[in-house]
Each structure stands twice: as C-alpha cells, then as structure tokens.
N, C-alpha and C positions, 0 to 999 in steps of 0.2 A: 504493500500500500504506500501511497504517497505521504510524505511528511506534511503536517499541518502548515508549517512555515512555507514549504514549497507551494502548497495549494493556495495560500494567501498571496504569495508573490505572483503566481500565474494569474490569479483573479485580478490583481491590480494591473498587470501587464495587459490582460485581455480587455479590461475596462478602458484603459488608455487608448488601445488600438481601436476599440469600438467607437469611442467618442471623437477620434480624430477624423475630420472631414475627408471624404474620399469619393470614389466613383459610386459606391453603394448609397451613401447618404444623398448625393446629388441626384442620382437616378430616382430614388424613392420620392424625394421632394418634387422633382419635375413631374412625375406621374401623379402624385397627390394633388399638385396645384392644377394640373391640366385635366385629369380625369376623375378626381375625387378620391375619397378614402379607400374605396374598393380597388381602384386602380393602383394606388400606392401600396396597399396590402398585397396585391398580386405580385408587384415587384419585390416586396419583402419575402414572400413565399418562394419566389424564384431564387432569390439570394440564399435563403435558408436551404433550398434544395442543392444549390451549389456547394454549400458548406457540408451537407450530408454526403455529397459526392466525394469530397476530400476525406471525410471521416471514413468512408468505406475503403478508400485507397490506403489510409493509414492502418486500418484494422487488418487488411490483407498484406501489408508490407509492400504495396505496389507503388507508393508515392516516391520512394527512393529511386525507383527505376526511371522516373521522369527526369530526374536530375543527373542520374548516372549515365544515361544514353544521350549524348549531345544532339544527335539527329532528331530524337523525339522531343527533347526540350525546345529545339529550334522550331520544329513544326508547330508545337503548341504556342510558342511565343509569337510566331508570325501570324498564326490563325487568330490569336487574341488581339494582336495589334490591328489586323485588318477589320475584325469585327467591331472593335471600339471606334476605329476611324469611320466605318460605315454608319454606325449608330450615331456618332457625333455629327457627321455630315447631314444625316436625316433630320436631326434636331435643328441644326442651323437652317436648313432649307424650310422646315416647317415654321420656324420663327420669322424668316424673311417673308414667306407667303402670308403669315398672320391669318390663317384660315380658321375662323371660329365657327361659323355656320350654326349658331345656337347650340353649341356642343354641350351646354349645361343640361339641355333637355334630351339629349341623345343617349341611348344605352351605351355603356362602356364595354369595350372589348378588352377582356382581361388576359387574353392569350399573349398579346404583344408585351405588356409589362412583365408578365411572368417569365417569358422566354428571355427577355433582355436581362432580367435579374439573374437568371441561371447562367447564361453564357458569359455575362460580365465576370462572374466568379470562376466558372469552370475553365475558361480559356485564358485565365490570367496566371501564368506560372509564378508570378511574384507571391501569390497567395500560397502556393506550394512551397516556395523557398522559405517563407516566414514560418510555416508549420514545421518544416524540416529543420530549420535553425533553432527554433524556440522550444518545440515540444520535447526533444530528447534531453534538454537541460532540466526538465521538470519530471518527465516520465521515467528517466533512467534507461537502462539497457537490459533489464532483467526479463524473465519470461512473461511477466505481467505488463511489460511496457506498452504493447499495442493497446490493451484495454484501458490502461491509465491514460494513454494518449487520446483515446476516444472520449473518455470522461472529461478531460481537460478541454477538448474540442466542444463538448456539449455545454460546458460553462461559458465558453466564448459565444456559442450559438444563442444561449439564453440572453446574454447581454445584448447581442446584436438584434435579436427579435424584439426585445423591449424598447431599445433605443430607436430602431427603424420604424416600429409601429407608432411611436410618439411623433417621429418626423412625418409619417404619412398622415396622421391625424391633424397635426398642426398645419401642414400644407393644404389639406382639404378644407379646413376651417377658414383659411385665408382665401380660398379659391373664389367664393362668391363675392368677396370684397374687391379683389384685384382683377377679376376676369375681364371686365370691360375696360381696363386700362392696359397700358403697355407692359405691366410688370411681368405677367406670365410669359409674354413673348420674349422679353429680355432674359428672363430666367431660363427659358428653354434654349435660347441662343447661347447664353453663357455656359450652360451645362454642355451643349454641343461642342463649343470651343474647348472646354476643359477635357472632354473625352478625346477629341482629336489630338490634343497635346499629350494626354496620357498614352495614346496609341503610338505617337512618335517616340516618346521616352521608352516605352516597352520594346519597340522594334530595335532601338539602338542599344538597349541594355545588354550587357554581356552575360551577367548572372545575377 
C-alpha cells in the first residue's frame, strides 16, 4: 500500500495540475458558453473517458510502450498535433462567421463535444509523459504498483471531474448573458488560437 504522506503529496500535485488552465479547461468553457451545461458536461465526459483510456494502459503496463517505441510516440504526437490544429482552426472559423442562428433554442448535439474531449486527451502524448514521470514516484515499482497507479489516477480523475463540471456550469450560466454580445465569439476564437498554438508546440516537442 501507498504511504499516507505519498498519497497526500500526489493529491496536492494532482490538484495543482487540475487547476492549472489548459486545453481541457478551455474546451469545456467554450462548449459550456456556446452550447450550455449539457454540452460542457459532454466535453467533460469525453475528457474523463480519455483519462480512463490512460488508466487502462497503465493497468496493463502498455503506457510505457508508447514512450519506449519512438515511431509510435511520433505517430501519436503528430496525430494529436494535427487534431488540435484542426479543432482550433474550426473554432477560429466559427468565430469569424459568428453564426448564431438562434442557437439558444436549438437542440444541442452532444457527440461533437464528447469526441473533442476524448481525442484532446487520448492523442496528447504529453499526458502520457506526465503519468509516466509522476506516477512511479508515488506508486513505486512493486507488484502492486499498477493498481496503486490506477488508484492515484482515479484521485486525479475525481479532481478533474469536479473542477471541469464547475467550469461547465459557470460557463453555461454566463451563456444567456453574453450570447448576444461578442464575448462568446471572442472566447471561441481565443480558444481556437490557443489550440493551434498548443498543436504547434506539440509537433515541435521532442519528448
């Protein structure tokens, strides 16, 4: 079993990482502001599914293969960069068009925010590198290390679920106030620019 001090240290680290603004936070805020609480939560569920994906890789010891095989790591990195660039360009284009069309009264398609949340995590090798670098420091290398790693990942997931749900709620509450102004359009455009920038950094990153 993990020592209580190590558990507290991991919890503090996971909380800091969760509260640090990044692609997940901005993606949920964008969908919450544009599509309401359900759209924001769909993005949250996609992100959580991505975390579960990494949890399954950790449990079966497959995550280390991603980093150990340069060609595989490069393929995931390029795929992730291309996806983030495509997603960001789509947001920028949507912001430029400023196409509202009474969207407040339209039913919300939850498939797109869910898929975006999932692929934003699953195709980001930096997430894998974080877990590979941090988890062994707390889970150790014993026979129970994979299960301890999954438990630590679950703690991080709970923090992420609570925080991102709050972001989705806050963005959706502000939606009716700012929808008829340029705020949503500028938010979507800014998030798009951020995603394109993250895509560029990801593509140029070595490890």
